[in-house]
C-alpha positions in Angstrom: 63.1 76.1 30.5 64.7 76.0 27.0 66.0 79.0 25.2 66.1 79.1 21.4 68.6 81.2 19.6 67.8 82.2 16.0 70.5 83.6 13.7 70.0 87.0 12.4 70.0 85.8 8.8 67.2 83.3 9.4 65.2 85.9 11.3 65.6 88.4 8.4 64.6 85.8 5.8 61.5 84.9 7.9 60.5 88.5 8.2 61.0 89.0 4.4 58.8 86.0 3.7 56.1 87.2 6.1 56.2 90.7 4.5 55.8 89.3 1.0 52.9 87.1 2.2 51.2 90.0 3.8 51.6 92.2 0.6 50.2 89.4 -1.5 47.2 88.9 0.8 46.4 92.7 0.7 46.8 93.0 -3.1 44.7 89.9 -3.8 42.0 90.5 -1.3 38.9 90.7 -3.5 36.7 93.0 -1.3 39.3 95.7 -1.3 39.3 95.8 -5.1 35.6 95.4 -5.8 33.5 98.5 -5.2 30.0 99.4 -6.5 28.3 102.7 -7.0 24.5 103.2 -7.1 24.9 105.8 -9.9 27.6 106.4 -12.4 29.4 109.7 -11.7 30.9 111.6 -14.6 34.4 113.0 -14.3 35.1 116.8 -13.9 37.1 118.0 -16.9 37.5 121.6 -16.1 36.7 124.1 -13.3 36.7 127.9 -13.6 39.6 129.3 -11.5 41.2 132.7 -11.2 44.6 131.1 -10.7 46.5 129.0 -13.2 46.7 125.4 -11.9 47.3 122.0 -13.3 45.8 118.7 -12.0 46.9 115.2 -13.0 45.0 112.0 -12.2 45.6 108.4 -13.0 42.9 105.7 -13.5 44.0 102.5 -11.8 40.8 100.6 -12.4 41.7 98.0 -14.9 39.0 95.8 -16.5 35.3 96.3 -16.7 34.7 98.0 -13.4 
């Protein structure tokens, strides 16, 4: 039986490369980005409330989606 010892620096570098590859795979996975809706829904611009509230939203759908 052979034992292999890996230096901590090499193990950390391999873990970093694996993490970057996993993030790239998740970000570039086409089915996670592409969605389709049967009908186009309009955004809600205001809602009558008794309390004073603020809501902020960000549109992260770039392109012609």
